[in-house]
C-alpha positions as a LaTeX table, in Angstrom:
\begin{tabular}{lrrr}
\hline
Residue & $x$ (\AA) & $y$ (\AA) & $z$ (\AA) \\
\hline
Met1 & 35.18 & 0.94 & $-7.01$ \\
Arg2 & 37.93 & 2.38 & $-4.82$ \\
Ile3 & 37.92 & 6.04 & $-3.79$ \\
Val4 & 40.64 & 7.89 & $-1.89$ \\
Val5 & 39.34 & 10.90 & 0.06 \\
Ala6 & 42.35 & 13.15 & 0.76 \\
Pro7 & 41.34 & 16.66 & 1.85 \\
Asp8 & 43.12 & 19.32 & 3.88 \\
Lys9 & 41.31 & 21.05 & 6.75 \\
Phe10 & 38.54 & 23.58 & 6.20 \\
Arg11 & 40.12 & 26.23 & 8.40 \\
Gly12 & 37.79 & 27.52 & 11.10 \\
Thr13 & 35.20 & 24.78 & 10.68 \\
Leu14 & 36.56 & 21.22 & 10.32 \\
Glu15 & 39.86 & 19.39 & 10.63 \\
Ala16 & 41.01 & 17.34 & 7.65 \\
Ala17 & 39.94 & 14.04 & 9.21 \\
Glu18 & 36.45 & 15.44 & 9.85 \\
Val19 & 36.16 & 16.61 & 6.25 \\
Ala20 & 37.18 & 13.18 & 4.99 \\
Ser21 & 34.77 & 11.42 & 7.35 \\
Ala22 & 31.81 & 13.57 & 6.31 \\
Leu23 & 32.43 & 13.02 & 2.61 \\
Ala24 & 32.98 & 9.29 & 3.11 \\
Gly25 & 29.77 & 8.99 & 5.11 \\
Gly26 & 27.76 & 10.57 & 2.32 \\
Leu27 & 29.40 & 8.43 & $-0.35$ \\
Leu28 & 28.66 & 5.23 & 1.56 \\
Ala29 & 25.07 & 6.29 & 2.21 \\
Ala30 & 24.55 & 6.38 & $-1.55$ \\
Arg31 & 26.82 & 3.48 & $-2.45$ \\
Pro32 & 27.50 & 1.05 & 0.41 \\
Asp33 & 29.56 & $-1.08$ & $-1.96$ \\
Leu34 & 32.29 & 1.54 & $-2.40$ \\
Asp35 & 35.79 & 0.86 & $-1.09$ \\
Ile36 & 36.73 & 4.18 & 0.52 \\
Arg37 & 40.10 & 5.09 & 2.02 \\
Cys38 & 40.16 & 8.29 & 4.07 \\
Cys39 & 43.57 & 9.92 & 3.90 \\
Pro40 & 43.48 & 13.40 & 5.46 \\
Val41 & 46.44 & 15.54 & 4.45 \\
Ala42 & 47.97 & 18.93 & 5.24 \\
Asp43 & 50.46 & 21.45 & 3.88 \\
Gly44 & 53.31 & 20.96 & 6.38 \\
Gly45 & 52.02 & 23.48 & 8.93 \\
Glu46 & 49.27 & 23.11 & 11.51 \\
Gly47 & 47.43 & 19.84 & 11.16 \\
Thr48 & 50.37 & 17.93 & 9.70 \\
Leu49 & 50.87 & 15.75 & 12.77 \\
Ala50 & 47.14 & 15.07 & 13.04 \\
Ala51 & 47.09 & 13.90 & 9.42 \\
Ala52 & 50.06 & 11.59 & 9.99 \\
Leu53 & 48.53 & 10.08 & 13.13 \\
Val54 & 45.29 & 9.30 & 11.32 \\
Asn55 & 47.36 & 7.63 & 8.62 \\
Gly56 & 49.11 & 5.18 & 10.93 \\
Trp57 & 51.88 & 7.11 & 12.67 \\
Thr58 & 52.35 & 6.53 & 16.40 \\
Arg59 & 51.88 & 9.38 & 18.85 \\
Val60 & 54.48 & 10.01 & 21.56 \\
Asp61 & 53.70 & 12.46 & 24.38 \\
Val62 & 56.55 & 14.53 & 25.83 \\
Pro63 & 56.84 & 17.14 & 28.63 \\
Ala64 & 57.73 & 20.37 & 26.84 \\
Thr65 & 58.07 & 24.11 & 27.28 \\
Gly66 & 55.24 & 26.18 & 25.85 \\
Pro67 & 55.79 & 29.32 & 23.78 \\
Leu68 & 55.85 & 31.59 & 26.84 \\
Gly69 & 57.82 & 29.20 & 29.05 \\
Glu70 & 54.91 & 27.38 & 30.64 \\
Pro71 & 55.17 & 23.60 & 31.15 \\
Arg72 & 52.87 & 21.57 & 28.93 \\
Thr73 & 52.57 & 18.19 & 27.26 \\
Ala74 & 53.28 & 18.10 & 23.54 \\
Glu75 & 53.52 & 15.24 & 21.10 \\
Phe76 & 55.37 & 14.04 & 18.04 \\
Gly77 & 54.83 & 11.13 & 15.69 \\
Ile78 & 56.92 & 8.08 & 14.78 \\
Gly79 & 56.50 & 6.33 & 11.46 \\
Thr80 & 58.21 & 5.67 & 8.16 \\
Phe81 & 59.28 & 8.43 & 5.79 \\
Glu82 & 61.11 & 7.62 & 2.58 \\
Gly83 & 62.01 & 4.19 & 3.88 \\
Ala84 & 63.48 & 5.23 & 7.22 \\
Arg85 & 62.21 & 5.13 & 10.81 \\
Ser86 & 61.34 & 8.78 & 11.27 \\
Ala87 & 59.90 & 11.31 & 13.67 \\
Leu88 & 57.48 & 14.06 & 12.72 \\
Val89 & 57.82 & 17.17 & 14.86 \\
Glu90 & 55.18 & 19.87 & 14.33 \\
Leu91 & 56.31 & 23.18 & 15.81 \\
Ala92 & 52.76 & 24.37 & 16.42 \\
Val93 & 52.05 & 21.69 & 19.04 \\
Ala94 & 54.80 & 23.01 & 21.34 \\
Ser95 & 55.63 & 26.54 & 20.18 \\
Gly96 & 52.50 & 27.57 & 18.31 \\
Leu97 & 50.64 & 30.86 & 18.38 \\
Ala98 & 47.41 & 28.98 & 19.10 \\
Leu99 & 48.89 & 27.93 & 22.47 \\
Ile100 & 49.19 & 31.49 & 23.79 \\
Pro101 & 46.81 & 32.01 & 26.75 \\
Thr102 & 43.89 & 34.39 & 26.22 \\
Asp103 & 42.44 & 37.16 & 28.40 \\
Glu104 & 38.86 & 37.48 & 29.61 \\
Ala105 & 37.78 & 38.79 & 26.21 \\
Gly106 & 39.39 & 35.87 & 24.41 \\
Arg107 & 42.33 & 37.88 & 23.06 \\
Pro108 & 45.76 & 36.19 & 23.04 \\
Arg109 & 48.15 & 37.47 & 25.72 \\
Thr110 & 51.00 & 37.64 & 23.24 \\
Asp111 & 54.56 & 38.46 & 24.28 \\
Pro112 & 56.50 & 38.55 & 21.00 \\
Leu113 & 59.83 & 39.45 & 22.61 \\
Arg114 & 59.69 & 36.49 & 25.00 \\
Ala115 & 58.07 & 33.76 & 22.88 \\
Thr116 & 60.41 & 30.80 & 22.41 \\
Ser117 & 60.88 & 27.74 & 20.21 \\
Arg118 & 62.44 & 25.77 & 23.11 \\
Gly119 & 59.58 & 23.26 & 23.28 \\
Thr120 & 60.15 & 22.27 & 19.66 \\
Gly121 & 63.79 & 21.53 & 20.47 \\
Glu122 & 62.65 & 19.36 & 23.37 \\
Leu123 & 60.49 & 17.35 & 20.96 \\
Ile124 & 63.49 & 16.91 & 18.66 \\
Arg125 & 65.58 & 15.70 & 21.60 \\
Ala126 & 62.87 & 13.16 & 22.46 \\
Ala127 & 62.84 & 12.01 & 18.83 \\
Leu128 & 66.61 & 11.49 & 19.01 \\
Asp129 & 66.11 & 9.49 & 22.20 \\
Ala130 & 63.63 & 7.32 & 20.29 \\
Gly131 & 66.34 & 6.44 & 17.78 \\
Cys132 & 64.78 & 8.05 & 14.72 \\
Ala133 & 67.13 & 8.27 & 11.74 \\
Thr134 & 65.16 & 11.07 & 10.09 \\
Ile135 & 63.36 & 13.98 & 11.73 \\
Val136 & 60.78 & 15.89 & 9.72 \\
Leu137 & 59.99 & 19.39 & 10.97 \\
Gly138 & 56.70 & 21.09 & 10.17 \\
Ile139 & 57.24 & 24.71 & 11.07 \\
Gly140 & 54.01 & 26.62 & 10.44 \\
Gly141 & 51.95 & 28.48 & 13.02 \\
Ser142 & 54.74 & 29.67 & 15.32 \\
Ala143 & 54.41 & 32.14 & 18.18 \\
Cys144 & 58.13 & 32.95 & 18.31 \\
Thr145 & 60.60 & 35.23 & 16.55 \\
Asp146 & 63.73 & 33.91 & 18.27 \\
Gly147 & 65.75 & 32.72 & 15.29 \\
Gly148 & 65.35 & 29.15 & 16.52 \\
Thr149 & 67.63 & 29.84 & 19.49 \\
Gly150 & 65.21 & 28.22 & 21.94 \\
Leu151 & 65.11 & 25.10 & 19.79 \\
Leu152 & 68.92 & 24.95 & 19.62 \\
Ala153 & 69.30 & 25.67 & 23.34 \\
Ala154 & 67.12 & 22.64 & 24.11 \\
Leu155 & 69.58 & 20.61 & 22.03 \\
Gly156 & 72.64 & 21.82 & 23.95 \\
Ala157 & 73.64 & 25.10 & 22.27 \\
Arg158 & 74.46 & 28.06 & 24.52 \\
Phe159 & 73.67 & 31.69 & 23.71 \\
Leu160 & 75.76 & 33.90 & 25.98 \\
Asp161 & 76.17 & 37.57 & 26.86 \\
Thr162 & 79.50 & 39.32 & 27.49 \\
Ala163 & 79.62 & 37.90 & 31.03 \\
Gly164 & 79.16 & 34.33 & 29.78 \\
Thr165 & 75.59 & 34.15 & 31.11 \\
Ala166 & 72.85 & 32.61 & 29.02 \\
Val167 & 70.61 & 35.26 & 27.46 \\
Pro168 & 66.88 & 34.94 & 28.19 \\
Asp169 & 64.70 & 32.90 & 25.88 \\
Gly170 & 62.94 & 34.77 & 23.11 \\
Gly171 & 63.90 & 37.19 & 20.38 \\
Gly172 & 64.11 & 40.09 & 22.82 \\
Gly173 & 66.97 & 38.49 & 24.74 \\
Leu174 & 69.17 & 38.35 & 21.64 \\
Ala175 & 69.98 & 42.04 & 22.09 \\
Glu176 & 72.56 & 40.94 & 24.69 \\
Leu177 & 74.00 & 38.10 & 22.61 \\
Ala178 & 77.80 & 38.13 & 22.45 \\
Arg179 & 78.79 & 34.50 & 21.79 \\
Val180 & 77.28 & 31.24 & 20.57 \\
Asp181 & 78.73 & 28.01 & 21.95 \\
Leu182 & 77.82 & 24.93 & 19.92 \\
Asp183 & 80.27 & 22.58 & 21.65 \\
Gly184 & 77.48 & 21.06 & 23.75 \\
Leu185 & 75.15 & 20.46 & 20.80 \\
Asp186 & 73.74 & 16.93 & 20.91 \\
Pro187 & 76.25 & 14.81 & 18.96 \\
Arg188 & 73.46 & 12.64 & 17.56 \\
Ile189 & 72.43 & 15.55 & 15.34 \\
Ala190 & 75.41 & 14.94 & 13.06 \\
Gly191 & 74.13 & 11.47 & 12.19 \\
Thr192 & 70.48 & 12.45 & 11.76 \\
Arg193 & 68.76 & 13.57 & 8.59 \\
Phe194 & 66.56 & 16.64 & 9.03 \\
Val195 & 63.85 & 17.62 & 6.55 \\
Val196 & 61.98 & 20.87 & 7.06 \\
Ala197 & 58.58 & 21.49 & 5.47 \\
Cys198 & 58.84 & 25.10 & 4.38 \\
Asp199 & 56.65 & 27.02 & 1.94 \\
Val200 & 57.90 & 30.56 & 2.52 \\
Asp201 & 60.95 & 32.05 & 0.83 \\
Asn202 & 61.55 & 34.94 & 3.24 \\
Pro203 & 65.10 & 35.64 & 4.43 \\
Leu204 & 65.91 & 36.03 & 8.11 \\
Thr205 & 66.00 & 39.85 & 8.26 \\
Gly206 & 65.13 & 42.97 & 6.30 \\
Pro207 & 61.89 & 44.23 & 4.72 \\
Arg208 & 60.88 & 40.68 & 3.75 \\
Gly209 & 62.39 & 39.12 & 6.83 \\
Ser210 & 60.84 & 37.13 & 9.62 \\
Ala211 & 60.15 & 40.05 & 11.96 \\
Ala212 & 58.87 & 42.49 & 9.35 \\
Val213 & 56.48 & 40.07 & 7.67 \\
Phe214 & 55.36 & 37.68 & 10.38 \\
Ala215 & 55.93 & 39.23 & 13.84 \\
Pro216 & 52.90 & 41.58 & 13.58 \\
Gln217 & 50.74 & 38.46 & 13.27 \\
Lys218 & 52.24 & 37.34 & 16.60 \\
Gly219 & 51.35 & 40.54 & 18.41 \\
Ala220 & 54.44 & 42.66 & 17.77 \\
Asp221 & 53.97 & 46.42 & 17.44 \\
Pro222 & 56.21 & 48.44 & 15.07 \\
Gly223 & 58.78 & 49.11 & 17.79 \\
Gln224 & 59.00 & 45.44 & 18.69 \\
Val225 & 59.29 & 44.50 & 15.03 \\
Ala226 & 62.33 & 46.77 & 14.74 \\
Val227 & 63.88 & 45.25 & 17.88 \\
Leu228 & 63.29 & 41.70 & 16.70 \\
Asp229 & 64.69 & 42.37 & 13.23 \\
Ala230 & 67.84 & 43.94 & 14.71 \\
Asn231 & 68.23 & 41.06 & 17.16 \\
Leu232 & 67.91 & 38.43 & 14.44 \\
Gly233 & 70.60 & 40.30 & 12.54 \\
Arg234 & 72.77 & 40.17 & 15.64 \\
Leu235 & 72.20 & 36.43 & 15.91 \\
Ala236 & 73.44 & 35.89 & 12.35 \\
Glu237 & 76.45 & 38.14 & 12.99 \\
Val238 & 77.45 & 36.44 & 16.24 \\
Leu239 & 76.80 & 32.95 & 14.90 \\
Ser240 & 79.12 & 33.71 & 11.99 \\
Asp241 & 81.96 & 33.90 & 14.53 \\
Thr242 & 81.32 & 30.20 & 15.13 \\
Leu243 & 80.15 & 28.94 & 11.74 \\
Gly244 & 81.66 & 31.51 & 9.40 \\
Ala245 & 80.14 & 32.08 & 5.98 \\
Ala246 & 77.50 & 29.39 & 6.55 \\
Ala247 & 75.80 & 31.59 & 9.14 \\
Arg248 & 75.99 & 34.74 & 7.00 \\
Asp249 & 74.82 & 33.01 & 3.83 \\
Gly250 & 72.14 & 31.13 & 5.71 \\
Ala251 & 70.51 & 34.39 & 6.80 \\
Val252 & 69.64 & 35.29 & 3.21 \\
Arg253 & 68.69 & 31.77 & 2.18 \\
Pro254 & 65.04 & 31.44 & 1.09 \\
Gly255 & 63.05 & 30.09 & 4.03 \\
Ala256 & 65.44 & 31.33 & 6.71 \\
Gly257 & 62.68 & 33.61 & 7.97 \\
Ala258 & 60.15 & 30.81 & 8.34 \\
Ala259 & 58.63 & 30.34 & 11.81 \\
Gly260 & 60.38 & 33.31 & 13.35 \\
Gly261 & 63.79 & 32.17 & 12.12 \\
Val262 & 63.41 & 28.51 & 13.06 \\
Gly263 & 64.01 & 27.87 & 9.37 \\
Tyr264 & 67.38 & 29.60 & 9.74 \\
Ala265 & 68.39 & 27.48 & 12.74 \\
Ala266 & 67.20 & 24.27 & 11.12 \\
Met267 & 69.01 & 24.81 & 7.83 \\
Thr268 & 72.16 & 26.45 & 9.17 \\
Val269 & 72.88 & 24.49 & 12.36 \\
Leu270 & 70.95 & 21.23 & 11.95 \\
Gly271 & 71.68 & 20.95 & 8.22 \\
Ala272 & 68.00 & 20.53 & 7.40 \\
Glu273 & 66.88 & 20.07 & 3.83 \\
Pro274 & 63.98 & 22.41 & 2.94 \\
Arg275 & 61.13 & 20.79 & 1.04 \\
Pro276 & 57.68 & 22.04 & $-0.07$ \\
Gly277 & 55.25 & 21.30 & 2.73 \\
Val278 & 52.67 & 19.46 & 0.70 \\
Asp279 & 55.33 & 17.19 & $-0.85$ \\
Val280 & 56.55 & 16.29 & 2.63 \\
Val281 & 53.08 & 15.50 & 3.92 \\
Leu282 & 52.08 & 13.42 & 0.91 \\
Gly283 & 55.23 & 11.40 & 1.56 \\
Leu284 & 54.41 & 11.04 & 5.25 \\
Val285 & 51.01 & 9.51 & 4.46 \\
Asp286 & 52.30 & 7.58 & 1.40 \\
Leu287 & 49.56 & 8.99 & $-0.78$ \\
Asp288 & 51.23 & 7.75 & $-3.95$ \\
Thr289 & 50.75 & 4.11 & $-2.97$ \\
Gln290 & 47.14 & 4.68 & $-1.98$ \\
Val291 & 46.24 & 6.53 & $-5.18$ \\
Ala292 & 47.95 & 3.96 & $-7.43$ \\
Thr293 & 45.04 & 1.52 & $-7.04$ \\
Ala294 & 42.22 & 4.08 & $-6.83$ \\
Asp295 & 39.48 & 4.79 & $-9.38$ \\
Leu296 & 38.75 & 8.29 & $-8.08$ \\
Val297 & 40.38 & 10.80 & $-5.72$ \\
Ile298 & 38.51 & 13.51 & $-3.82$ \\
Thr299 & 40.51 & 16.35 & $-2.30$ \\
Gly300 & 39.90 & 19.92 & $-1.18$ \\
Glu301 & 40.38 & 22.66 & 1.38 \\
Gly302 & 38.49 & 25.56 & 2.88 \\
Ser303 & 39.26 & 27.96 & 0.04 \\
Leu304 & 40.32 & 27.14 & $-3.50$ \\
Asp305 & 41.79 & 30.33 & $-4.93$ \\
Ser306 & 44.81 & 31.76 & $-6.71$ \\
Gln307 & 47.05 & 30.86 & $-3.76$ \\
Ser308 & 46.02 & 27.23 & $-4.20$ \\
Leu309 & 47.53 & 27.29 & $-7.68$ \\
Gly310 & 50.91 & 28.06 & $-6.11$ \\
Gly311 & 51.16 & 24.50 & $-4.85$ \\
Lys312 & 48.86 & 24.08 & $-1.85$ \\
Thr313 & 47.52 & 20.71 & $-0.74$ \\
Pro314 & 44.82 & 20.06 & $-3.38$ \\
Leu315 & 47.29 & 20.75 & $-6.20$ \\
Gly316 & 49.76 & 18.29 & $-4.69$ \\
Val317 & 47.04 & 15.65 & $-4.47$ \\
Ala318 & 45.99 & 16.39 & $-8.07$ \\
Arg319 & 49.57 & 15.95 & $-9.30$ \\
Thr320 & 49.82 & 12.60 & $-7.52$ \\
Ala321 & 46.53 & 11.44 & $-9.03$ \\
Ala322 & 47.55 & 12.60 & $-12.50$ \\
Ala323 & 50.75 & 10.55 & $-12.30$ \\
His324 & 48.56 & 7.44 & $-12.06$ \\
Gly325 & 45.90 & 8.57 & $-14.51$ \\
Val326 & 43.27 & 8.76 & $-11.76$ \\
Pro327 & 40.59 & 11.49 & $-12.00$ \\
Val328 & 40.40 & 13.89 & $-9.09$ \\
Val329 & 37.51 & 16.02 & $-7.81$ \\
Ala330 & 37.95 & 19.16 & $-5.69$ \\
Val331 & 35.63 & 20.09 & $-2.83$ \\
Ser332 & 35.94 & 23.43 & $-1.02$ \\
Gly333 & 34.17 & 25.83 & 1.26 \\
Arg334 & 34.55 & 28.56 & $-1.32$ \\
Cys335 & 36.10 & 28.63 & $-4.77$ \\
Thr336 & 37.22 & 31.68 & $-6.75$ \\
Leu337 & 38.78 & 29.66 & $-9.57$ \\
Ser338 & 37.07 & 29.47 & $-12.94$ \\
Pro339 & 36.12 & 26.12 & $-14.49$ \\
Asp340 & 39.00 & 26.56 & $-16.94$ \\
Gln341 & 41.44 & 27.16 & $-14.07$ \\
Leu342 & 40.18 & 24.07 & $-12.26$ \\
Arg343 & 40.61 & 21.94 & $-15.37$ \\
Ala344 & 44.08 & 23.36 & $-16.03$ \\
Ala345 & 45.03 & 22.46 & $-12.45$ \\
Gly346 & 44.03 & 18.85 & $-13.06$ \\
Phe347 & 40.55 & 18.68 & $-11.53$ \\
Ala348 & 37.78 & 16.86 & $-13.34$ \\
Ala349 & 35.21 & 18.86 & $-11.37$ \\
Gly350 & 34.96 & 21.31 & $-8.49$ \\
Tyr351 & 32.24 & 21.82 & $-5.86$ \\
Ala352 & 32.06 & 24.79 & $-3.47$ \\
Leu353 & 29.73 & 24.70 & $-0.46$ \\
Ala354 & 29.34 & 28.50 & $-0.43$ \\
Asp355 & 27.78 & 28.35 & $-3.89$ \\
Arg356 & 25.02 & 26.22 & $-2.41$ \\
Asp357 & 24.44 & 28.05 & 0.88 \\
Pro358 & 26.88 & 30.81 & 1.95 \\
Val359 & 25.64 & 30.75 & 5.57 \\
Arg360 & 25.14 & 27.07 & 6.19 \\
Cys361 & 28.58 & 26.26 & 4.80 \\
Phe362 & 29.97 & 27.80 & 8.02 \\
Thr363 & 27.31 & 26.56 & 10.46 \\
Asp364 & 26.85 & 23.01 & 9.15 \\
Thr365 & 29.94 & 22.23 & 7.09 \\
Ala366 & 29.90 & 18.52 & 7.94 \\
Gly367 & 26.24 & 18.18 & 6.99 \\
Met368 & 26.78 & 19.86 & 3.64 \\
Leu369 & 29.84 & 17.71 & 2.91 \\
Ala370 & 27.84 & 14.57 & 3.70 \\
Glu371 & 25.11 & 15.72 & 1.31 \\
Leu372 & 27.70 & 16.41 & $-1.36$ \\
Gly373 & 29.22 & 12.99 & $-0.78$ \\
Arg374 & 25.81 & 11.41 & $-1.29$ \\
Glu375 & 25.37 & 13.34 & $-4.55$ \\
Leu376 & 28.74 & 12.17 & $-5.79$ \\
Gly377 & 27.82 & 8.61 & $-4.85$ \\
Asp378 & 24.56 & 8.89 & $-6.78$ \\
Gln379 & 26.50 & 10.17 & $-9.81$ \\
Leu380 & 28.79 & 7.17 & $-9.62$ \\
Ala381 & 25.77 & 4.87 & $-9.49$ \\
Gly382 & 24.43 & 6.50 & $-12.63$ \\
\hline
\end{tabular}
């Protein structure tokens, strides 16, 4: 019997690969004869690169600029995506909020006006150097609200003030923006396919824009939110002098506000194609091929709830399994979905650790998953 174990991370406790390993260990303890394939997955944000690397992609380390300008080492992946030699660039590993240094009390020393996406652009440049025909961008977990200007600057764009001097990195510096020069943009971009994993539909500016909705999560106070929103509007206005209607229309395009406006830069300047994050990741790990010969699929995430029904990772896995007529079981830390909702979503069964022990599910998640795996193995033996 062949089982594919394809969970997302249990946020705050275990990474996706650790979840898969714990479940697989329990299954094999009960049924050593099982053929188990661990295939950790993600939703296109944090953890996407880790999932790809576990599933056979090659890691490449690159010197990069951190979100507040500090030098660091970041990485991207090289593998095959939709038949082409491709690079996977995860914004969070170079420009992520989790990279912000903390103070003595463990609080992030955020600087929302200065945070930059430059390091992500440096990873893209390295991927171009590696000869990748397709570049997949996972853009969740950002620290920046710079409209993707740092990313584009790393690729040769220039963002200038009235004196022709480059404005400082970060969304705060865009207040002085007077001209955008794309003449130096890396010419290889024109011949490269860009795919951006994007699950938000926010525009660049306004009440639902990048600054208003996401900047407070990155440490911005109300005054800074107003500054960042105005500066992103200025970016779109000035960029329209270079790109015309494409820049203006791009600002209201769903997903333009993703990752502090990196979505706007990717779609408007790089010509990136937006795709649902889970669809991108399932393609990166070639889940369809793995599920095609399986007898059972096990998936899950930290919390199965109404947001999951909107298309998060377990639902994507369930759709893939359904296409091959393979039953799928959901495992979660907590579950607020009813049995009817689980069945309607395509799950043959659902198991929530919190229903068994609401404390231990946080303190010994791996142990509980291993026990659950053993129970599932015993059921299969019966």
